[in-house]
N, C-alpha and C positions, 0 to 999 in steps of 0.2 A: 660379752655374752649377748646372744640374740635375745629379743624380747621373750620368746617361748622358753628359753633356758632360764631366764630370770624368774619367769612365772612358776616354773617347776620348783625352784628354791623356795619361793613364797608358800606354795602348796605344801612342800615338805615341812616347813616350819609350823604351819597350821596343824598338820597331822601329828606332829611330835611335841607340840606345845613348846617350841623352841624359839630362840631369837636369832636374827641374822645381823651380824655387824657388816654393813655394806660400805666398802671403800671403793667408790666409783672412780677409780684411778684414771686420770687423764681424760675424763669424760668431756671436758671443755674443748679438747682439741679433736674435733671431728671435721674432716676436710671435704666430705661429700654426703649428700643425703640429709635426712632429718635426724636430730639427736635421738638416741635410744633412751626411753624413760628409765629412771632409776627404779629399783625394786620398791623403794619406799614410796614412790609415786603412785603405784597401783596396789599397794599392800593395804587392803581394806581392814584387816584385823590387826594392824599395827605390830607386825612381827619384826620389821626391819628397823635397825638403828643406823642412821646414815652418818658416816664420818668423812671428813675431808680436811684438806690442808691448803694453804696458800703458797707453800714452798715451791711447787712446780709452776703454778699459773701466775705467780707474781714475784715473790722473793723469799728465798729460804732464810735470809737474815732476819726476817720478821719473827720467825719461829711461832707462827700462829696456826692453829687448827680449829676445827669446829665439829660439833656433833648435833644432829637433829634427832631428838628422841620422841617416842610416842607420848601422848598425854599421861598415860598411866605410869610412866617412868620419870616424869618431870620432877616430882617431889623427891624421889630417891636420888636423882642426879643433883638437884640443888643441895640436898643434905650432904652428899659426898664432896661437893665443891667447897662447902663451908667447912667440913671436917678436915679435908686434906689441903685446902687452899688452891686458888687458881695459879697456874704456873706461868701464865702469860701476863706481860705488862699491860696496864690499861692504856698507856699513852699511844702505842701503835694501833691498838684496837680502835681508839677514837678516830685516829687519822684514816685508818682503813675504812671505817664506817662512812666517813665523809666522802672518801674516794668512790665508794660504791653508790652512795645516795645521789651524788651529782652526775653519775653516768660515766665518769672517767674509767672506771674499772671495766665496763663492758666495751668501751672503745679500745682499751688496752688489749682485751681478749681478741677482738676482731683483728687488730693489727698483728698480734702474735700468731694468729691462725694463718694469716697471709705469709708472714716471714717463715714460719715452720713449714707451711705447705710447699713453698718453693724448694726448701732443702729436702723435704721428703720426696718430692717429685724427682729431684736430681738423683737421690739414692736409689729409688726404684727404677729409674731409667738406666742407671749403671748396672743394676742387677740384671735387667732384661738384656742389655747389650753385651755384658762381659762375664756373667757368672752362671748362666744356665747350664753350662757343662759341669758345674760343681754341685748343683742342687736346685732348689726351687723356693719360692716364697708366695705368700698370700697377701693380697692387698686388702686390709681391713678398713682402710680409709679413716683411721683414727689413731690417736696415741702419739707417743714421743719416741718410740722404738719400733724397729722392724725385725722380725725373726726370719732368718735365712736357714732353711732346712737342708742340710748337706747330704750328699749321697753316702751310702753306708761305708765306702772305703775310707772316709775321713772320720777321725775321732775328734769330736768338738773340743774336749778338754785339751788335747794335744795341740790342735790348731790354735786355740785361744792362747795357750802358753807360748807358742812360737810367734804369734802375732805380737804379744806383749813384749817379747824380746826385741822387736823392731819398733817399739813405741806405739803400737796400735792396740787400744783397749777394746776388748769384746767380752761378752759373757757367754759361757757355754750353756746351751739350752738344757742339756741333761742335768745341770745343777738344780733346776727348778722342778724336777720330776721325782715322783715317789713310786716305790714298788717296781712293777714290771712295765710301767708305762713310759719308759725312758724315751725321750726324743733326742735327735742328734742334729745340732745346729748352732747358730750363733745369734745372739741378740745384739743389735747395733743401734745405738742412739745417734740422733742427728741434730737435735735442737741446739746444742751448745757449741756447734762448730760452723765455720764458714764453708761455703761450697768448695773453696780451694783446699781447705783442710780435709774435707770429705774426699775429694778427688785424690789427694796424696795418699790418704789412709787406705782407700779402696784399691789403689794401684799396688800398694804394698801387700794388702791381703790377697789379692789375686796372685801375686808372685809367690806367696807362701803356699797357696793351694796348688799352684802349678808345679811346684817343686816337691810337694808332699809325697812321702813314700819311703 
């Protein structure tokens, strides 16, 4: 979300005496421009509870997440942790803390931005060169997935199903919509694959779109 949109959420929470659970998903992977501040960063009335995980940015095998709570919720959070017990092992937490404190974590992030950035550029270049007859995309310069908005003649659920039968995994964009605001497209991840794998998958996806009907 843009900074203005984030600020609107903070204002809404203030007006309705509400809390915002902010999962600033993939915020570490921004490939151009300055990072967009989290809502919790400019929430002067402490309405935002910031939650995150190390699964995407480091390793999902750690099974570690975190939450940054306002001061007025600190005691209640501590009470609940004591009551229900912490679910994460202390040993990886200590190792991760050392990894962060000595600067290796931030070096890891910079390295992964470079690696993912190259894959992302390849994916977007392929969209520009080979897919504009089927739809369009927006370059948000961040994240670990790209949404490709297909023309109305294509049904994203059907295209996703056909692609899966060829071993190509995509997510139908309409699955993420509610009410009458349905979008029609595909969500494609790129971080877990090599450029060669992306090239093969995109060639197969183009073939499916070309034969659609």
